[in-house]
SELO-975275 format. One record per residue (C-alpha): x, y, z. Coordinates in steps of 0.5 Angstrom, whole numbers, padded with zeros to 4 digits, always signed. Example, Ala and Ser with C-alpha at 12.3 -4.5 7.8 and 13.67 -1.06 7.14 Angstrom:
SELO-975275
+0025-0009+0016/+0027-0002+0014/
//
This chain:
SELO-975275
+0114-0113+0050/+0115-0115+0042/+0117-0108+0038/+0113-0107+0032/+0119-0105+0028/+0121-0112+0029/+0114-0116+0027/+0115-0112+0021/+0122-0113+0019/+0119-0121+0020/+0115-0119+0015/+0117-0115+0010/+0126-0117+0011/+0126-0125+0013/+0132-0128+0013/+0136-0128+0007/+0142-0133+0009/+0142-0140+0006/+0140-0146+0012/+0146-0148+0011/+0151-0143+0012/+0146-0142+0019/+0149-0143+0026/+0146-0143+0033/+0147-0137+0037/+0152-0137+0042/+0153-0132+0048/+0162-0134+0047/+0162-0132+0041/+0157-0125+0041/+0161-0119+0041/+0157-0113+0041/+0163-0108+0040/+0166-0112+0034/+0159-0112+0030/+0158-0105+0031/+0165-0103+0028/+0163-0108+0022/+0157-0104+0021/+0160-0098+0021/+0165-0101+0016/+0159-0101+0011/+0159-0095+0006/+0153-0090+0008/+0151-0094+0014/+0153-0090+0019/+0149-0083+0018/+0143-0088+0017/+0144-0091+0024/+0146-0083+0027/+0140-0080+0024/+0135-0086+0027/+0138-0084+0033/+0138-0077+0034/+0130-0079+0032/+0129-0084+0037/+0132-0080+0043/+0128-0074+0040/+0121-0077+0040/+0123-0080+0048/+0124-0073+0049/+0117-0070+0047/+0114-0077+0050/+0117-0074+0056/+0114-0068+0056/+0107-0070+0054/+0108-0074+0060/+0110-0069+0064/+0104-0064+0062/+0099-0070+0063/+0101-0070+0070/+0100-0062+0071/+0094-0059+0074/+0090-0054+0070/+0089-0048+0075/+0082-0045+0076/+0083-0038+0073/+0085-0042+0067/+0079-0047+0067/+0073-0041+0068/+0078-0036+0063/+0077-0042+0058/+0070-0043+0059/+0068-0036+0059/+0071-0037+0051/+0067-0043+0050/+0061-0039+0052/+0064-0032+0048/+0064-0037+0042/+0058-0040+0043/+0054-0034+0044/+0058-0030+0038/+0056-0037+0034/+0048-0036+0036/+0049-0028+0034/+0051-0029+0027/+0046-0034+0027/+0041-0029+0028/+0044-0023+0025/+0044-0027+0019/+0037-0029+0020/+0034-0022+0021/+0039-0020+0014/+0035-0025+0011/+0028-0023+0013/+0031-0016+0011/+0032-0018+0004/+0025-0021+0004/+0022-0015+0006/+0025-0011+0001/+0024-0015-0004/+0017-0016-0003/+0017-0008-0002/+0020-0007-0009/+0014-0011-0012/+0008-0008-0008/+0005-0002-0013/+0007+0005-0011/+0003+0009-0006/+0002+0014-0010/-0002+0010-0016/-0006+0007-0011/-0008+0014-0008/-0008+0017-0014/-0014+0011-0016/-0017+0013-0009/-0018+0019-0011/-0022+0019-0017/-0025+0014-0014/-0027+0019-0009/-0029+0024-0014/-0033+0019-0018/-0038+0019-0012/-0038+0026-0011/-0041+0027-0018/-0045+0021-0017/-0048+0024-0011/-0049+0030-0015/-0052+0028-0020/-0057+0024-0016/-0059+0030-0013/-0059+0033-0019/-0064+0029-0022/-0068+0031-0015/-0068+0038-0017/-0069+0037-0024/-0075+0034-0022/-0077+0040-0018/-0075+0045-0022/-0079+0041-0027/-0086+0041-0023/-0084+0048-0021/-0084+0050-0029/-0092+0046-0029/-0094+0050-0024/-0092+0056-0026/-0094+0055-0034/-0102+0053-0030/-0101+0060-0027/-0099+0064-0033/-0104+0060-0037/-0110+0062-0031/-0107+0069-0031/-0108+0070-0038/-0114+0068-0038/-0117+0072-0033/-0114+0078-0036/-0118+0076-0042/-0124+0077-0040/-0123+0082-0036/-0121+0086-0043/-0128+0083-0045/-0131+0086-0039/-0128+0093-0041/-0131+0092-0048/-0137+0090-0046/-0138+0096-0041/-0136+0101-0046/-0141+0097-0052/-0147+0098-0046/-0145+0105-0045/-0145+0107-0051/-0152+0104-0053/-0155+0107-0047/-0153+0114-0050/-0156+0112-0057/-0162+0110-0052/-0164+0117-0050/-0164+0120-0057/-0168+0116-0060/-0175+0118-0061/-0181+0113-0063/-0183+0114-0070/-0177+0117-0072/-0172+0114-0076/-0166+0111-0072/-0159+0115-0072/-0155+0109-0073/-0159+0104-0077/-0164+0109-0081/-0170+0105-0079/-0176+0107-0076/-0176+0107-0068/-0183+0104-0066/-0182+0102-0059/-0176+0105-0055/-0172+0100-0050/-0172+0100-0043/-0167+0104-0039/-0161+0100-0036/-0157+0101-0031/-0150+0105-0033/-0145+0100-0034/-0139+0102-0029/-0133+0103-0034/-0128+0106-0029/-0129+0098-0025/-0128+0094-0031/-0122+0098-0032/-0119+0097-0026/-0120+0090-0026/-0116+0089-0032/-0111+0094-0030/-0110+0089-0024/-0110+0082-0028/-0106+0085-0032/-0101+0086-0027/-0103+0079-0024/-0101+0076-0031/-0094+0080-0032/-0092+0077-0025/-0094+0070-0026/-0090+0071-0033/-0084+0074-0030/-0085+0068-0024/-0085+0062-0031/-0079+0065-0034/-0076+0065-0027/-0078+0058-0027/-0076+0056-0034/-0069+0059-0033/-0068+0055-0026/-0070+0049-0029/-0065+0050-0036/-0060+0052-0030/-0060+0045-0026/-0061+0041-0033/-0055+0044-0036/-0051+0043-0029/-0054+0035-0030/-0051+0034-0036/-0044+0037-0034/-0044+0032-0029/-0047+0027-0033/-0041+0028-0037/-0036+0029-0032/-0038+0022-0029/-0037+0019-0036/-0030+0021-0036/-0028+0019-0030/-0031+0012-0032/-0026+0012-0038/-0020+0015-0033/-0022+0009-0029/-0022+0004-0034/-0023-0004-0031/-0018-0003-0025/-0020-0004-0018/-0025-0002-0014/-0025+0002-0006/-0024-0005-0003/-0020-0008-0007/-0015-0002-0006/-0016+0000+0001/-0014-0008+0002/-0009-0006-0002/-0006+0000+0002/-0007-0004+0008/-0003-0009+0005/+0002-0004+0004/+0002-0001+0010/+0004-0008+0014/+0010-0008+0009/+0012-0001+0010/+0011-0003+0017/+0015-0010+0017/+0021-0007+0013/+0022-0001+0019/+0022-0007+0024/+0027-0011+0020/+0031-0006+0019/+0032-0004+0026/+0033-0011+0027/+0038-0013+0023/+0041-0006+0026/+0040-0009+0033/+0043-0016+0031/+0049-0013+0028/+0052-0009+0033/+0050-0014+0038/+0054-0018+0033/+0060-0014+0033/+0060-0014+0041/+0060-0021+0041/+0066-0021+0037/+0069-0016+0040/+0069-0020+0047/+0071-0026+0043/+0077-0022+0040/+0079-0019+0048/+0077-0027+0051/+0082-0030+0046/+0087-0025+0048/+0086-0026+0055/+0087-0034+0054/+0093-0033+0050/+0096-0029+0055/+0095-0034+0060/+0097-0040+0057/+0104-0036+0054/+0106-0035+0062/
//
């Protein structure tokens, strides 16, 4: 086997002796001890030779130990422990990756929640929309009620007009009955050929006696007509009050709808708000899930780190025996 150092020497340090001074090697003239003594006589060469020799000896010793260790058989428990330790390290690496992924998902969920609209604002607008829907429904009912009261007022007015006409006829009947009664009284006192006590003219033909007028019946009819007229007047006034009340209430409700429209502005409608609330519910659920997952992954990671440290300590203890 050729020493590599010798090969390097042939290239880097070629023969420096002139060819005319060289001679063929002769074993009879070879004297190793004399060569060593001559080398030792050179200044600084002795310590260099000693250092090289010590380094060579240490290298040989180390090579011997490596050769001895390479030939040793590894105990079965050491192999099992090493495999267990490797498995623990692999498991730890997986759990670290899982925890980092869970942390990233949690950060994403928190960022999404930070950018999401406030639930209170959504519910406030939904409440305003619900109030507006209620007021609009009241407007619809109020308009229908206003139509009913207007119709009732017209009917009450018609009945009042009829009652007034009936009472007027009853009054005229009473006046007519009284006039007829006075005429009958005068007719009984007239004398043919004599002057009329009313107009002063001579009476030639006496009037034919007529049936006596029933003033009491006419008066009773007038009283009944007056009571009926008062009733229809009261009914008309009640119908007018109810119609006015409904109309005023309808004005207030319509104004409430106008105010709510101004307060709501051009914001999202109920379907969009319902979708936003549902989305917010899902985001909050995702955030809770992300937090629970991150906690669990952190616990798993801590447990795996503890197991890995324990296995490493056990492995170090086994190899230090």
